[in-house]
BAFI-3210 file (N, C-alpha, C; in Angstrom, 3 decimals, decimal comma, padded with zeros to 6 digits):
// residues 206
n [1|2|3|4|5|6|7|8|9|10|11|12|13|14|15|16|17|18|19|20|21|22|23|24|25|26|27|28|29|30|31|32|33|34|35|36|37|38|39|40|41|42|43|44|45|46|47|48|49|50|51|52|53|54|55|56|57|58|59|60|61|62|63|64|65|66|67|68|69|70|71|72|73|74|75|76|77|78|79|80|81|82|83|84|85|86|87|88|89|90|91|92|93|94|95|96|97|98|99|100|101|102|103|104|105|106|107|108|109|110|111|112|113|114|115|116|117|118|119|120|121|122|123|124|125|126|127|128|129|130|131|132|133|134|135|136|137|138|139|140|141|142|143|144|145|146|147|148|149|150|151|152|153|154|155|156|157|158|159|160|161|162|163|164|165|166|167|168|169|170|171|172|173|174|175|176|177|178|179|180|181|182|183|184|185|186|187|188|189|190|191|192|193|194|195|196|197|198|199|200|201|202|203|204|205|206]
n.u [108,431|108,926|107,626|107,347|105,660|106,098|104,377|103,277|100,659|100,658|102,551|102,677|102,441|103,570|103,425|104,068|101,029|099,691|098,489|098,882|099,033|100,268|100,850|102,180|104,265|103,966|105,766|107,206|108,683|108,747|110,728|112,720|112,966|113,767|114,959|112,968|111,991|112,103|110,383|110,101|108,290|108,433|110,288|110,547|111,344|113,303|116,264|115,189|115,650|118,867|118,803|120,588|118,491|116,549|116,158|116,129|115,382|113,809|115,931|115,951|114,231|112,872|111,543|110,502|110,047|109,163|108,442|109,365|110,197|108,483|107,420|107,997|106,676|104,361|106,194|106,851|104,022|103,592|105,854|104,418|102,710|102,188|100,803|098,142|096,179|096,673|095,746|096,418|094,381|094,885|096,110|096,341|095,399|095,659|096,876|098,282|098,957|100,227|102,158|102,878|104,732|106,044|105,450|103,504|102,815|100,868|097,786|096,788|095,018|092,907|092,799|089,341|088,466|090,617|089,498|086,352|087,889|087,864|086,001|083,899|085,926|085,067|082,449|080,285|077,951|078,662|080,407|080,071|079,476|080,624|079,928|079,285|076,404|075,596|072,863|074,986|073,165|071,586|071,066|071,597|069,091|069,234|072,052|073,883|073,877|074,659|077,524|079,004|078,209|079,470|082,299|083,512|081,368|082,821|085,476|085,842|084,798|087,221|088,962|088,163|088,057|090,738|091,124|089,466|089,613|091,679|092,217|092,521|093,789|092,757|094,268|094,912|093,751|090,544|090,538|088,445|086,683|085,797|086,046|085,112|083,078|083,185|083,596|086,405|088,054|090,044|091,213|093,580|094,598|096,590|099,466|101,550|103,442|103,537|105,034|107,206|108,202|108,290|110,967|112,494|112,896|113,939|116,660|117,776|118,095|117,656]
n.v [098,661|100,363|099,995|100,440|100,652|101,787|103,086|103,712|105,505|106,233|106,568|103,499|102,610|101,137|100,940|098,871|097,264|099,245|101,210|103,944|106,168|108,376|110,671|110,178|112,269|114,454|112,071|112,403|114,718|113,902|112,890|110,956|109,285|107,694|104,501|103,054|100,451|098,676|098,606|099,981|100,933|102,277|104,580|107,454|108,116|107,103|108,418|109,125|107,128|107,644|107,837|107,175|105,333|104,985|101,784|099,027|096,551|095,591|094,102|091,343|089,436|087,111|084,849|081,395|082,105|083,068|085,089|087,950|091,662|091,434|093,056|094,291|095,056|092,486|090,391|090,254|089,734|087,709|085,775|084,717|083,128|079,792|078,116|079,019|081,683|084,933|088,822|091,681|094,564|098,046|100,946|099,838|096,011|093,523|090,192|087,308|083,514|080,348|078,031|075,190|077,354|078,287|080,073|081,349|083,004|086,198|088,633|092,034|094,855|097,812|100,171|100,016|102,883|104,047|102,815|104,296|106,880|106,904|106,726|108,499|110,776|110,008|110,887|113,132|112,141|109,545|109,832|108,910|108,340|105,435|102,699|099,527|098,305|097,218|094,779|092,058|090,103|090,589|092,719|095,284|098,601|101,749|104,192|104,608|101,926|100,806|101,395|100,722|097,749|096,741|097,620|095,913|093,570|092,570|093,038|090,771|088,398|087,743|087,621|084,838|083,211|082,404|081,933|079,595|076,680|077,256|078,415|082,129|085,136|088,030|092,090|095,120|098,221|097,917|095,508|094,626|094,369|092,676|090,472|089,800|088,877|086,067|082,460|081,118|082,710|085,168|087,859|089,936|091,685|093,953|091,395|092,165|093,433|091,733|089,963|091,299|091,908|089,249|088,455|089,945|089,317|086,097|086,858|088,563|091,283|093,413]
n.w [117,402|113,880|111,689|107,667|105,340|101,376|098,818|095,868|096,560|098,449|102,194|104,007|107,787|110,278|114,215|115,935|116,210|115,789|112,776|110,895|107,492|105,321|102,989|100,024|099,144|101,939|102,636|101,591|103,239|105,647|108,280|110,596|113,583|114,812|114,189|110,588|109,858|106,549|103,338|099,893|096,847|095,268|093,177|093,231|096,231|096,351|096,723|099,066|101,231|101,981|104,185|106,623|109,480|107,904|107,704|105,419|104,072|102,227|100,173|101,467|100,478|099,022|096,762|095,114|091,836|088,462|087,237|085,910|086,629|089,111|091,971|094,592|097,089|096,222|096,514|099,521|100,382|099,776|100,346|102,823|102,266|101,704|100,756|097,340|097,437|096,983|097,488|096,859|097,422|096,948|096,088|093,117|092,424|092,876|092,448|093,040|092,704|094,298|095,045|096,902|098,191|095,412|093,970|090,595|089,393|088,690|087,906|087,942|088,856|087,808|090,685|093,083|093,317|091,811|089,832|090,198|089,361|086,525|085,534|085,900|084,487|082,247|081,325|082,957|083,850|084,789|086,461|089,220|092,910|094,906|096,050|098,043|098,661|096,934|094,608|092,974|092,086|090,633|087,978|086,364|088,137|087,605|086,815|088,542|089,934|088,230|087,045|089,906|089,653|087,384|088,371|089,938|090,148|087,621|088,731|090,768|089,643|088,131|090,656|090,965|089,022|088,679|091,765|092,451|093,694|096,086|099,158|099,921|100,420|101,725|101,315|102,196|101,699|099,894|100,585|103,449|102,000|100,001|099,803|101,790|099,413|099,514|099,895|100,321|101,537|103,837|105,724|106,614|107,581|108,305|106,664|105,213|107,035|108,743|107,601|107,620|110,187|110,788|109,447|109,832|112,090|112,681|110,646|112,422|112,263|114,411]
ca.u [109,854|108,310|108,028|107,204|105,299|105,568|103,660|103,087|100,518|101,530|103,698|102,093|103,451|103,123|104,304|103,635|099,746|098,556|099,200|099,379|099,345|100,603|100,906|104,361|104,062|104,227|106,839|109,377|108,709|108,906|112,290|112,034|113,837|114,229|114,713|111,888|112,317|110,732|109,702|110,098|108,515|108,175|111,511|110,551|111,232|114,541|117,247|114,726|115,970|119,484|118,545|120,946|117,280|115,838|116,513|115,164|114,902|114,147|117,116|117,183|112,995|113,276|110,298|111,443|109,797|110,228|107,707|109,734|109,220|108,273|107,531|108,456|105,297|103,685|107,166|106,658|102,987|103,870|106,401|103,963|101,118|102,407|100,143|096,645|096,122|097,189|094,634|096,039|093,884|094,852|095,375|095,895|094,902|097,217|096,648|099,377|098,699|101,762|101,178|103,800|106,153|106,127|104,669|103,273|102,695|099,641|097,693|097,300|093,839|093,243|092,173|088,669|088,509|091,162|087,963|085,683|087,506|088,348|083,992|083,954|086,489|084,371|081,740|080,357|076,679|078,673|080,470|078,739|079,856|081,056|078,801|079,342|075,797|074,079|073,681|075,539|072,962|070,569|071,090|071,244|068,190|070,130|073,439|075,300|074,315|075,617|079,017|079,431|078,122|080,915|083,756|083,110|081,306|084,465|086,966|085,553|085,228|088,728|089,497|087,286|087,800|092,179|091,905|089,417|089,083|092,299|092,819|092,442|094,247|093,455|094,932|095,165|092,183|089,213|090,304|088,105|084,607|086,016|087,063|083,219|081,934|084,821|083,953|087,884|088,803|090,503|091,205|094,736|095,453|098,778|100,262|103,181|104,085|104,050|106,031|108,785|108,672|108,979|111,775|113,434|113,560|114,607|117,649|118,267|118,131|116,977]
ca.v [098,495|101,503|099,760|100,812|100,309|102,529|102,337|104,904|106,887|106,398|105,106|102,651|102,481|099,745|100,959|098,295|096,990|100,083|101,783|105,323|106,554|109,188|111,257|110,930|114,309|114,027|111,522|112,705|115,657|113,320|113,538|109,966|109,788|106,048|103,483|102,627|099,380|099,481|098,286|100,342|100,191|104,012|105,264|108,855|107,704|106,157|108,551|109,890|106,559|107,046|108,492|106,248|105,336|104,337|100,229|099,414|095,708|094,791|092,562|090,356|088,636|086,239|084,018|081,331|082,429|083,172|086,580|089,121|092,608|091,133|094,000|093,546|094,449|091,450|089,139|089,951|089,555|085,693|084,666|084,254|081,460|078,324|077,494|079,649|082,661|086,760|089,398|093,294|095,569|098,935|101,208|098,447|095,218|093,187|089,178|086,211|082,552|080,032|076,187|074,952|077,428|078,558|081,942|080,515|083,954|086,566|089,836|092,891|094,903|099,607|099,663|100,043|104,107|104,435|102,964|104,829|107,848|106,162|106,350|109,924|111,150|109,504|111,203|113,226|110,925|108,832|110,471|108,645|107,311|103,973|101,548|098,219|097,703|097,169|093,367|091,334|089,279|090,489|093,070|097,270|099,214|102,897|104,247|103,893|100,482|099,919|101,781|100,045|097,328|097,279|097,619|094,905|092,118|091,929|092,238|089,551|087,362|087,536|086,522|083,525|082,202|082,449|081,004|078,773|076,173|077,235|079,834|083,685|086,246|089,736|092,391|095,971|098,627|097,785|093,808|093,820|094,055|091,969|089,290|089,235|088,121|084,834|081,449|081,298|084,285|085,993|089,277|089,768|094,019|093,716|091,016|092,780|094,195|090,206|089,096|092,054|091,384|087,264|088,553|090,649|088,226|086,072|087,857|089,084|092,538|094,641]
ca.w [116,263|113,628|109,555|106,596|103,915|100,761|097,997|094,631|096,375|100,531|102,897|105,255|108,963|111,172|114,952|118,524|116,580|115,634|111,646|109,544|106,505|104,853|101,085|099,511|099,724|103,249|103,315|101,645|104,563|106,746|109,308|111,087|114,854|115,225|113,442|110,553|108,714|105,141|101,581|098,270|095,618|094,842|092,533|093,490|097,008|097,404|098,050|101,016|102,192|102,721|105,687|107,810|110,237|107,417|107,302|103,988|103,664|100,875|099,716|102,000|100,943|098,221|096,214|093,689|091,110|086,855|087,177|086,200|087,998|090,566|093,206|096,463|098,194|096,143|097,057|100,881|100,659|098,975|101,204|103,717|102,426|101,182|098,543|098,208|096,467|098,061|097,210|097,809|096,777|096,798|094,385|092,184|092,893|092,292|092,537|092,343|092,923|095,183|094,994|097,460|097,710|094,531|092,834|089,649|088,494|088,394|087,812|088,512|087,857|088,577|092,178|092,754|092,754|090,251|088,612|089,340|089,261|085,604|084,818|085,504|083,333|080,431|081,496|084,513|084,035|084,987|087,712|090,628|094,937|095,374|096,782|098,240|098,797|095,384|094,908|092,349|091,746|089,550|086,208|087,901|086,934|087,331|086,217|089,929|090,320|087,331|087,159|090,570|088,964|086,146|088,565|091,306|089,331|086,527|089,952|092,209|088,536|087,692|092,059|091,623|088,339|088,951|091,750|091,965|095,704|096,911|100,050|099,104|101,730|101,251|102,250|101,229|102,165|099,491|100,350|103,976|101,289|098,551|101,316|102,081|097,988|098,953|101,012|100,907|101,548|105,099|105,716|106,509|107,261|108,207|105,793|104,458|108,563|109,707|106,997|107,808|110,978|110,691|108,034|110,864|113,620|111,746|109,956|113,048|111,641|115,203]
c.u [108,910|108,279|106,837|106,840|104,798|105,975|103,881|102,315|101,016|102,654|102,253|102,883|102,180|103,396|102,890|102,131|099,022|099,391|097,936|099,314|099,941|101,045|102,081|104,932|104,583|105,458|108,062|110,243|108,709|110,308|111,846|112,849|113,886|114,211|113,811|112,656|111,861|110,743|109,335|110,040|108,499|109,801|111,538|111,455|112,575|115,456|116,583|115,494|117,524|119,651|119,171|119,447|116,749|116,505|115,792|115,792|114,886|114,730|116,859|115,299|113,142|111,665|111,702|110,004|109,882|109,529|108,706|109,611|108,890|107,769|107,088|106,761|104,158|104,689|107,002|105,693|103,137|104,258|105,803|103,065|102,057|101,571|098,293|096,928|095,862|096,719|095,381|095,429|093,907|094,671|095,736|095,401|095,715|096,688|097,517|098,647|100,543|100,650|102,505|104,678|106,099|105,628|104,141|102,590|101,231|099,749|097,292|095,689|093,987|093,018|090,746|088,287|089,852|089,623|087,124|085,923|087,987|086,014|083,613|084,312|085,912|083,114|081,278|078,632|077,215|079,938|079,624|079,936|079,948|079,947|079,164|078,095|075,174|074,757|074,150|074,639|072,560|070,987|070,687|070,379|068,675|071,496|074,504|075,248|075,002|077,075|079,598|079,098|079,910|082,134|083,751|082,792|082,862|085,343|087,068|085,637|085,748|088,901|088,611|087,858|089,059|092,493|091,217|088,822|090,350|091,937|093,089|092,771|094,523|093,620|094,323|093,846|091,334|089,782|089,622|086,696|084,817|086,450|085,445|081,944|083,026|084,288|085,120|088,094|089,377|090,424|092,539|095,414|096,570|099,670|101,572|104,191|104,314|104,617|106,807|108,802|109,488|110,141|113,470|113,597|114,311|115,810|118,061|118,743|118,184|118,597]
c.v [099,560|100,079|101,014|100,238|101,074|102,902|103,582|105,607|107,008|105,510|104,972|102,688|101,738|100,002|100,170|097,717|098,059|100,719|103,038|105,208|108,243|109,650|110,948|111,562|114,448|113,015|111,855|114,071|115,384|113,236|112,165|110,562|108,676|105,351|102,570|101,600|099,104|098,041|099,385|100,183|101,884|104,506|106,645|108,990|107,908|107,302|109,261|108,607|106,347|107,900|107,105|105,463|105,073|102,721|099,823|097,841|094,627|093,645|091,599|088,885|087,985|085,512|083,318|081,556|082,593|085,145|087,858|090,649|092,780|092,740|093,339|094,107|093,085|090,349|089,323|089,034|088,110|085,250|084,668|082,987|080,795|078,259|078,479|080,675|084,420|087,421|091,158|094,408|096,663|100,041|101,357|097,487|094,032|091,205|087,735|085,209|082,135|079,221|076,179|075,567|078,813|079,307|081,206|081,691|084,757|088,044|090,598|094,215|096,575|098,709|099,965|101,479|104,186|104,148|103,887|105,975|107,877|107,408|107,909|110,860|110,562|110,170|111,708|113,323|110,064|108,654|109,639|108,196|105,768|103,866|100,102|097,955|097,073|095,127|092,863|090,153|089,854|092,378|094,946|097,598|100,689|102,582|104,372|102,671|099,792|100,327|101,114|099,162|096,614|097,313|096,739|093,711|091,436|091,554|091,462|087,648|086,507|086,480|085,093|082,583|081,691|081,601|079,811|078,243|076,613|079,180|081,150|084,573|087,143|091,033|093,367|097,088|098,510|095,581|093,455|093,313|093,472|090,156|089,081|088,837|086,788|083,613|080,825|082,202|084,077|087,280|089,375|091,459|093,932|092,441|091,224|093,039|092,573|090,217|090,099|091,981|090,233|087,720|088,968|090,017|087,642|085,765|088,123|091,092|093,391|095,521]
c.w [114,602|111,287|108,775|105,460|102,416|099,521|096,866|095,802|097,974|101,084|104,246|106,948|110,218|112,376|116,570|118,049|115,443|114,581|111,326|108,616|106,516|103,362|100,753|099,775|100,285|103,613|102,799|102,735|105,638|107,745|110,375|112,845|115,809|114,002|112,216|109,398|107,201|104,215|100,910|097,636|094,607|094,011|093,075|095,442|097,643|097,383|099,017|101,949|102,419|104,559|106,675|108,476|109,507|107,331|106,262|103,638|102,689|099,844|099,855|101,573|099,578|097,891|094,946|092,768|089,621|086,791|087,034|086,025|089,258|091,632|093,771|097,373|097,969|096,797|098,764|100,755|100,675|100,158|101,927|104,120|100,749|099,457|098,725|097,419|096,844|097,352|097,767|097,907|097,567|096,047|093,762|092,511|092,093|092,798|092,223|093,264|093,331|095,487|095,432|097,482|096,422|093,171|091,268|088,392|089,116|087,909|088,310|087,776|088,706|089,776|092,497|093,387|092,060|088,788|088,250|089,551|086,799|083,956|084,398|084,647|082,116|080,480|082,588|084,408|085,100|086,704|089,574|092,160|094,010|096,610|096,941|098,948|097,710|095,314|093,216|091,933|090,953|088,670|087,021|086,958|086,826|087,165|087,947|089,830|089,656|086,551|088,089|090,388|088,238|087,323|090,271|090,340|088,533|087,339|090,583|090,809|088,417|089,087|091,257|090,410|088,476|089,944|092,223|093,899|096,359|097,833|099,796|099,994|100,939|102,056|101,099|101,988|100,920|099,675|101,720|102,668|100,276|099,289|101,310|100,483|098,245|099,840|101,685|101,321|103,319|104,539|106,204|106,889|106,680|107,536|105,822|106,164|108,935|108,920|107,438|108,889|111,346|109,431|109,213|111,574|112,967|111,212|111,200|113,258|112,802|115,892]
res [x|x|x|x|x|x|x|x|x|x|x|x|x|x|x|x|x|x|x|x|x|x|x|x|x|x|x|x|x|x|x|x|x|x|x|x|x|x|x|x|x|x|x|x|x|x|x|x|x|x|x|x|x|x|x|x|x|x|x|x|x|x|x|x|x|x|x|x|x|x|x|x|x|x|x|x|x|x|x|x|x|x|x|x|x|x|x|x|x|x|x|x|x|x|x|x|x|x|x|x|x|x|x|x|x|x|x|x|x|x|x|x|x|x|x|x|x|x|x|x|x|x|x|x|x|x|x|x|x|x|x|x|x|x|x|x|x|x|x|x|x|x|x|x|x|x|x|x|x|x|x|x|x|x|x|x|x|x|x|x|x|x|x|x|x|x|x|x|x|x|x|x|x|x|x|x|x|x|x|x|x|x|x|x|x|x|x|x|x|x|x|x|x|x|x|x|x|x|x|x|x|x|x|x|x|x]
***
């Protein structure tokens, strides 16, 4: 079974346990040779999905929420959590809270790499490499550490503040690193794909 999660910058594929990704420009030239079950948040590729080999299952997902404009990627991830916090750390970092099957709300932060690029646009002095090895328990003593501290510390504090003692389910490319800062965190690389597989099976869409 070939699954695809189409985001703003990449299309991520799942093929029987193996994952791979391609940029959106590459995806626009991609021609499937088998059925691809997909969800999509990117209006730019919607016409591409007219190909009958793409099976868009977006409209099959529903959760109880009053949030207006909740993206399908967030809906799909939240559908897997009865009570807890879901953090999808990719191009953007989305944080959502579920309580007894109801979505209470959430917020969006720039992704880690987006924040890093912003520093470089402010000044060439702030154009530093990303480092996941800095200490967040003491004040930085050099600029590269200061930039990285400024990215990671507020992000971690924001997640911790909304999560409290709830289980935090991390996914996305940077989720594994962020999870390390939380005793109540777990990392599930394939959270969205597992939700897609579950729905396909439950709805008999094969």
